[in-house]
SETIMAR-866303 format. One record per residue: residue number from 1; residue in one letter; x negated, y negated, z of N, C-alpha, C in turn. Coordinates in nm, 2 decimals. Example, Ala and Ser with C-alpha at 12.3 -4.5 7.8 and 13.67 -1.06 7.14 Angstrom:
// SETIMAR-866303
> pos, code, n.x, n.y, n.z, ca.x, ca.y, ca.z, c.x, c.y, c.z
> 1, A, -1.32, 0.57, 0.78, -1.23, 0.45, 0.78, -1.32, 0.33, 0.78;
> 2, S, -1.28, 0.22, 0.71, -1.37, 0.11, 0.71, -1.29, 0.00, 0.79;
// end
This chain:
// SETIMAR-866303
> pos, code, n.x, n.y, n.z, ca.x, ca.y, ca.z, c.x, c.y, c.z
> 1, M, 0.36, -2.73, -3.26, 0.48, -2.73, -3.34, 0.53, -2.59, -3.37;
> 2, K, 0.44, -2.49, -3.37, 0.48, -2.35, -3.40, 0.57, -2.30, -3.29;
> 3, P, 0.55, -2.32, -3.16, 0.64, -2.27, -3.05, 0.78, -2.33, -3.07;
> 4, N, 0.80, -2.45, -3.11, 0.93, -2.50, -3.13, 1.00, -2.42, -3.24;
> 5, L, 0.94, -2.39, -3.35, 1.00, -2.31, -3.46, 1.04, -2.17, -3.41;
> 6, I, 0.96, -2.11, -3.32, 1.00, -1.98, -3.26, 1.13, -2.00, -3.18;
> 7, V, 1.13, -2.10, -3.10, 1.25, -2.12, -3.01, 1.37, -2.15, -3.09;
> 8, V, 1.36, -2.23, -3.19, 1.47, -2.26, -3.28, 1.52, -2.13, -3.35;
> 9, S, 1.43, -2.05, -3.40, 1.47, -1.92, -3.46, 1.54, -1.83, -3.36;
> 10, M, 1.49, -1.82, -3.24, 1.55, -1.73, -3.14, 1.69, -1.78, -3.11;
> 11, L, 1.70, -1.91, -3.09, 1.83, -1.97, -3.06, 1.93, -1.95, -3.17;
> 12, A, 1.89, -1.96, -3.30, 1.98, -1.93, -3.41, 2.02, -1.79, -3.41;
> 13, G, 1.93, -1.70, -3.39, 1.96, -1.56, -3.38, 2.06, -1.52, -3.27;
> 14, A, 2.04, -1.59, -3.15, 2.13, -1.56, -3.04, 2.27, -1.62, -3.07;
> 15, I, 2.28, -1.73, -3.14, 2.41, -1.78, -3.18, 2.48, -1.69, -3.28;
> 16, A, 2.41, -1.64, -3.37, 2.47, -1.55, -3.47, 2.51, -1.42, -3.41;
> 17, L, 2.44, -1.37, -3.31, 2.48, -1.25, -3.24, 2.60, -1.27, -3.16;
> 18, A, 2.61, -1.39, -3.09, 2.73, -1.42, -3.01, 2.85, -1.44, -3.10;
> 19, A, 2.84, -1.50, -3.22, 2.95, -1.52, -3.31, 3.00, -1.39, -3.36;
> 20, T, 2.91, -1.30, -3.39, 2.95, -1.16, -3.43, 3.03, -1.09, -3.33;
> 21, G, 2.98, -1.10, -3.20, 3.05, -1.03, -3.09, 3.19, -1.09, -3.07;
> 22, C, 3.21, -1.22, -3.08, 3.34, -1.28, -3.06, 3.43, -1.23, -3.17;
> 23, K, 3.39, -1.22, -3.29, 3.48, -1.18, -3.40, 3.53, -1.04, -3.38;
> 24, E, 3.44, -0.95, -3.33, 3.48, -0.81, -3.30, 3.58, -0.81, -3.19;
> 25, S, 3.56, -0.88, -3.08, 3.65, -0.88, -2.97, 3.78, -0.94, -3.00;
> 26, A, 3.78, -1.04, -3.09, 3.91, -1.10, -3.13, 4.01, -1.00, -3.19;
> 27, S, 3.95, -0.91, -3.26, 4.04, -0.81, -3.33, 4.11, -0.72, -3.23;
> 28, N, 4.07, -0.72, -3.11, 4.12, -0.63, -3.01, 4.25, -0.68, -2.95;
> 29, H, 4.29, -0.80, -2.98, 4.42, -0.86, -2.93, 4.52, -0.86, -3.04;
> 30, K, 4.64, -0.82, -3.00, 4.76, -0.81, -3.09, 4.88, -0.86, -3.02;
> 31, L, 4.98, -0.91, -3.10, 5.11, -0.94, -3.05, 5.18, -0.81, -3.02;
> 32, V, 5.26, -0.81, -2.92, 5.33, -0.68, -2.88, 5.48, -0.71, -2.86;
> 33, G, 5.56, -0.65, -2.94, 5.71, -0.66, -2.93, 5.75, -0.59, -2.80;
> 34, T, 5.86, -0.64, -2.73, 5.91, -0.58, -2.61, 6.06, -0.55, -2.64;
> 35, D, 6.11, -0.46, -2.56, 6.25, -0.42, -2.56, 6.29, -0.37, -2.70;
> 36, G, 6.20, -0.29, -2.77, 6.23, -0.24, -2.90, 6.23, -0.34, -3.01;
> 37, K, 6.19, -0.46, -2.99, 6.18, -0.56, -3.10, 6.05, -0.54, -3.18;
> 38, H, 6.06, -0.57, -3.31, 5.95, -0.56, -3.40, 5.89, -0.69, -3.44;
> 39, S, 5.93, -0.79, -3.37, 5.87, -0.93, -3.39, 5.85, -0.99, -3.25;
> 40, V, 5.77, -1.10, -3.25, 5.74, -1.17, -3.13, 5.77, -1.32, -3.16;
> 41, A, 5.83, -1.39, -3.06, 5.85, -1.53, -3.07, 5.72, -1.60, -3.04;
> 42, V, 5.67, -1.69, -3.13, 5.56, -1.77, -3.11, 5.60, -1.91, -3.10;
> 43, Y, 5.59, -1.97, -2.99, 5.64, -2.11, -2.96, 5.53, -2.21, -3.00;
> 44, P, 5.57, -2.33, -3.04, 5.47, -2.43, -3.07, 5.37, -2.47, -2.95;
> 45, D, 5.43, -2.46, -2.83, 5.35, -2.49, -2.71, 5.42, -2.43, -2.59;
> 46, E, 5.35, -2.44, -2.48, 5.41, -2.38, -2.35, 5.53, -2.45, -2.30;
> 47, A, 5.53, -2.58, -2.32, 5.65, -2.66, -2.28, 5.77, -2.62, -2.35;
> 48, T, 5.76, -2.59, -2.48, 5.88, -2.54, -2.56, 5.92, -2.41, -2.51;
> 49, Y, 5.83, -2.32, -2.48, 5.86, -2.19, -2.42, 5.93, -2.20, -2.29;
> 50, Q, 5.88, -2.29, -2.20, 5.95, -2.32, -2.07, 6.09, -2.36, -2.09;
> 51, T, 6.11, -2.45, -2.18, 6.25, -2.50, -2.21, 6.34, -2.39, -2.26;
> 52, A, 6.29, -2.31, -2.35, 6.37, -2.20, -2.41, 6.40, -2.10, -2.30;
> 53, S, 6.30, -2.07, -2.21, 6.32, -1.96, -2.11, 6.43, -2.00, -2.01;
> 54, R, 6.45, -2.13, -1.99, 6.55, -2.18, -1.90, 6.69, -2.18, -1.95;
> 55, Q, 6.71, -2.16, -2.08, 6.84, -2.16, -2.15, 6.91, -2.04, -2.11;
> 56, P, 7.04, -2.05, -2.09, 7.12, -1.93, -2.05, 7.11, -1.81, -2.15;
> 57, T, 7.10, -1.84, -2.27, 7.09, -1.73, -2.37, 6.95, -1.69, -2.40;
> 58, G, 6.85, -1.76, -2.35, 6.71, -1.73, -2.37, 6.67, -1.76, -2.52;
> 59, T, 6.74, -1.86, -2.58, 6.72, -1.88, -2.72, 6.57, -1.92, -2.76;
> 60, S, 6.53, -1.87, -2.87, 6.40, -1.90, -2.92, 6.41, -1.98, -3.05;
> 61, A, 6.51, -2.07, -3.06, 6.53, -2.14, -3.19, 6.41, -2.22, -3.23;
> 62, N, 6.33, -2.27, -3.14, 6.21, -2.34, -3.18, 6.09, -2.26, -3.20;
> 63, A, 6.10, -2.13, -3.19, 5.99, -2.04, -3.21, 5.99, -1.97, -3.35;
> 64, Q, 5.88, -1.94, -3.40, 5.87, -1.86, -3.52, 5.85, -1.72, -3.48;
> 65, Q, 5.91, -1.63, -3.56, 5.90, -1.49, -3.54, 5.79, -1.43, -3.62;
> 66, V, 5.70, -1.36, -3.55, 5.58, -1.30, -3.61, 5.59, -1.15, -3.59;
> 67, D, 5.54, -1.08, -3.68, 5.55, -0.93, -3.68, 5.47, -0.88, -3.56;
> 68, D, 5.53, -0.77, -3.50, 5.46, -0.70, -3.39, 5.33, -0.64, -3.44;
> 69, Q, 5.23, -0.63, -3.36, 5.10, -0.58, -3.39, 5.01, -0.68, -3.48;
> 70, T, 5.06, -0.80, -3.50, 4.98, -0.90, -3.57, 4.85, -0.93, -3.49;
> 71, P, 4.73, -0.92, -3.55, 4.61, -0.96, -3.47, 4.60, -1.11, -3.44;
> 72, V, 4.55, -1.14, -3.32, 4.54, -1.28, -3.28, 4.41, -1.29, -3.20;
> 73, V, 4.37, -1.42, -3.19, 4.26, -1.46, -3.10, 4.32, -1.53, -2.99;
> 74, I, 4.28, -1.50, -2.87, 4.34, -1.57, -2.75, 4.25, -1.69, -2.73;
> 75, I, 4.31, -1.81, -2.73, 4.24, -1.94, -2.71, 4.24, -1.97, -2.56;
> 76, S, 4.35, -1.95, -2.49, 4.35, -1.98, -2.35, 4.47, -1.90, -2.29;
> 77, T, 4.46, -1.88, -2.16, 4.57, -1.80, -2.09, 4.60, -1.87, -1.96;
> 78, D, 4.72, -1.85, -1.91, 4.76, -1.89, -1.78, 4.86, -1.78, -1.73;
> 79, D, 4.93, -1.81, -1.62, 5.02, -1.72, -1.56, 5.14, -1.69, -1.64;
> 80, N, 5.18, -1.78, -1.73, 5.30, -1.76, -1.82, 5.27, -1.69, -1.95;
> 81, G, 5.15, -1.70, -2.00, 5.12, -1.64, -2.13, 4.99, -1.69, -2.19;
> 82, A, 4.98, -1.70, -2.32, 4.86, -1.73, -2.38, 4.88, -1.82, -2.51;
> 83, V, 4.79, -1.91, -2.53, 4.78, -1.98, -2.66, 4.70, -1.89, -2.75;
> 84, V, 4.75, -1.86, -2.86, 4.68, -1.77, -2.96, 4.67, -1.83, -3.09;
> 85, Q, 4.57, -1.78, -3.17, 4.56, -1.82, -3.31, 4.58, -1.69, -3.39;
> 86, I, 4.67, -1.69, -3.49, 4.70, -1.58, -3.57, 4.59, -1.56, -3.67;
> 87, I, 4.53, -1.44, -3.68, 4.42, -1.42, -3.77, 4.44, -1.33, -3.89;
> 88, D, 4.57, -1.29, -3.91, 4.61, -1.21, -4.03, 4.76, -1.23, -4.06;
> 89, G, 4.79, -1.21, -4.18, 4.93, -1.22, -4.22, 4.97, -1.35, -4.27;
> 90, P, 5.10, -1.37, -4.30, 5.14, -1.50, -4.37, 5.12, -1.62, -4.28;
> 91, M, 5.11, -1.61, -4.15, 5.09, -1.73, -4.07, 4.95, -1.74, -4.02;
> 92, K, 4.86, -1.68, -4.09, 4.72, -1.68, -4.06, 4.67, -1.83, -4.04;
> 93, G, 4.60, -1.85, -3.92, 4.54, -1.98, -3.89, 4.63, -2.06, -3.80;
> 94, Q, 4.75, -2.03, -3.79, 4.84, -2.10, -3.70, 4.83, -2.07, -3.56;
> 95, N, 4.84, -2.17, -3.47, 4.83, -2.15, -3.33, 4.97, -2.16, -3.26;
> 96, G, 4.99, -2.10, -3.15, 5.11, -2.10, -3.08, 5.10, -2.04, -2.94;
> 97, F, 5.21, -2.05, -2.86, 5.21, -1.99, -2.73, 5.30, -1.87, -2.73;
> 98, V, 5.26, -1.76, -2.66, 5.34, -1.64, -2.65, 5.34, -1.60, -2.50;
> 99, P, 5.46, -1.55, -2.46, 5.47, -1.50, -2.32, 5.37, -1.39, -2.29;
> 100, K, 5.32, -1.38, -2.16, 5.22, -1.28, -2.13, 5.25, -1.14, -2.17;
> 101, D, 5.38, -1.10, -2.17, 5.42, -0.96, -2.20, 5.41, -0.94, -2.35;
> 102, N, 5.39, -1.04, -2.43, 5.39, -1.02, -2.58, 5.25, -1.03, -2.64;
> 103, V, 5.14, -1.02, -2.56, 5.01, -1.01, -2.61, 4.92, -0.92, -2.53;
> 104, N, 4.84, -0.84, -2.60, 4.75, -0.75, -2.52, 4.61, -0.78, -2.56;
// end
């Protein structure tokens, strides 16, 4: 029975260490304004971004504007951009899609 307790303790420690590492790396990602803009359009999803990017005016009517340099966690990425979760500011906890040029 004692060896199982040791394994469980080691596993719990490894999970805690991994969670701490993830939190630190998450703070390394931020939204980045382009073309002199101080905000970034965050779309509800990639399909909405695709639709907006095909509009002649490039309208972002369905996107929320979030301040440049807002820290985010990257949930997933593809060739077009990333699904992010905002981890600070008034929209903290919300998820959305941002084009690849708007996240570092």
